[in-house]
C-alpha positions in Angstrom: 89.8 163.6 84.9 93.8 163.7 85.5 95.8 166.8 84.9 97.0 166.8 81.3 100.3 168.5 83.0 100.6 164.9 85.6 102.4 161.9 82.6 99.0 159.3 83.5 100.3 155.3 83.1 97.2 154.6 82.0 97.2 156.5 79.4 100.7 156.2 78.4 100.6 152.4 78.0 97.8 152.5 76.6 99.6 155.5 73.9 101.9 152.4 73.4 99.6 149.8 72.5 97.5 151.9 69.9 101.1 153.1 68.4 102.0 148.9 68.2 98.7 148.3 66.5 99.6 150.0 64.3 102.4 149.7 63.4 101.6 145.9 62.4 98.6 146.8 61.0 100.4 149.5 58.4 103.7 146.6 57.8 101.1 144.0 56.9 99.0 145.9 54.3 101.0 145.5 51.6 100.7 142.2 51.8 97.9 141.3 52.2 96.9 140.4 49.1 99.8 137.4 48.9 101.7 139.8 47.0 105.4 139.8 48.9 108.3 141.5 48.2 110.6 138.9 46.1 106.4 138.8 44.6 107.5 143.4 43.2 111.5 141.6 42.3 109.8 138.7 40.3 108.0 140.8 38.9 110.3 144.5 37.9 113.1 141.4 36.5 110.1 140.1 34.1 109.3 143.7 33.1 113.2 144.7 32.8 113.6 141.3 30.1 110.4 142.1 27.9 111.3 145.6 28.1 115.2 144.5 27.4 112.7 143.1 23.3 110.2 145.1 22.6 112.8 147.8 23.0 115.2 146.4 21.0 112.3 145.5 18.4 110.9 149.0 18.0 114.5 150.7 17.5 115.4 147.5 14.9 112.4 147.9 13.5 112.7 152.2 13.2 116.8 151.1 11.7 115.0 148.4 8.9 112.9 152.0 8.2 115.8 154.0 7.9 118.5 151.7 6.3 116.0 149.5 4.0 117.5 145.8 5.6 113.6 144.5 6.5 114.3 141.6 8.5 118.2 141.7 10.2 117.6 145.9 11.9 114.8 143.7 13.6 116.7 140.3 14.2 119.6 142.3 15.5 117.0 144.6 17.5 115.9 142.6 19.6 118.8 139.9 20.1 121.1 142.9 21.5 117.7 143.8 23.4 117.0 140.9 25.2 120.2 140.3 25.7 120.9 143.7 27.7 117.5 143.4 29.5 119.0 139.4 30.6 122.1 141.5 31.6 119.4 143.7 33.6 117.3 141.3 35.4 120.6 140.1 35.8 122.8 142.2 38.0 118.9 143.1 39.4 118.9 139.5 40.7 122.1 139.6 41.6 121.4 143.5 44.1 118.5 141.4 44.9 119.8 138.6 46.4 123.0 140.9 48.2 120.6 142.6 50.2 119.4 139.6 51.2 122.2 137.9 51.9 123.4 140.9 54.2 119.9 141.4 56.1 119.7 137.6 56.9 121.6 136.6 59.8 124.2 134.2 59.4 125.0 130.6 58.7 124.3 128.4 61.8 127.8 125.7 62.2 126.4 121.9 61.7 128.9 119.6 62.5 129.9 117.2 60.4 129.0 113.6 61.6 129.5 111.7 58.7 132.8 110.1 59.6 131.4 108.6 62.4 
């Protein structure tokens, strides 16, 4: 039995292999169901658009109830909510695209051999 004060190469190697196995299982766990980061971004964008539409409809309905202008507030709220939802989704998609471009390796130069 090794003494506790002595470093054991075998124990360190076993610990390293267990740590590597733990990190590998931890990084693959969220993607076990086939849903990656891109799918969650897509669902977030869809939620922003639908949330904007439903929020606009709700506020338009409320404005109609207060002002008594039945279809105008509902339609205006739907249009404004949809526009704001799409605007927010486009901003989120641009931020996700910029993040992905920053993480991606630089593109390799491909020579243009079509002229020859």
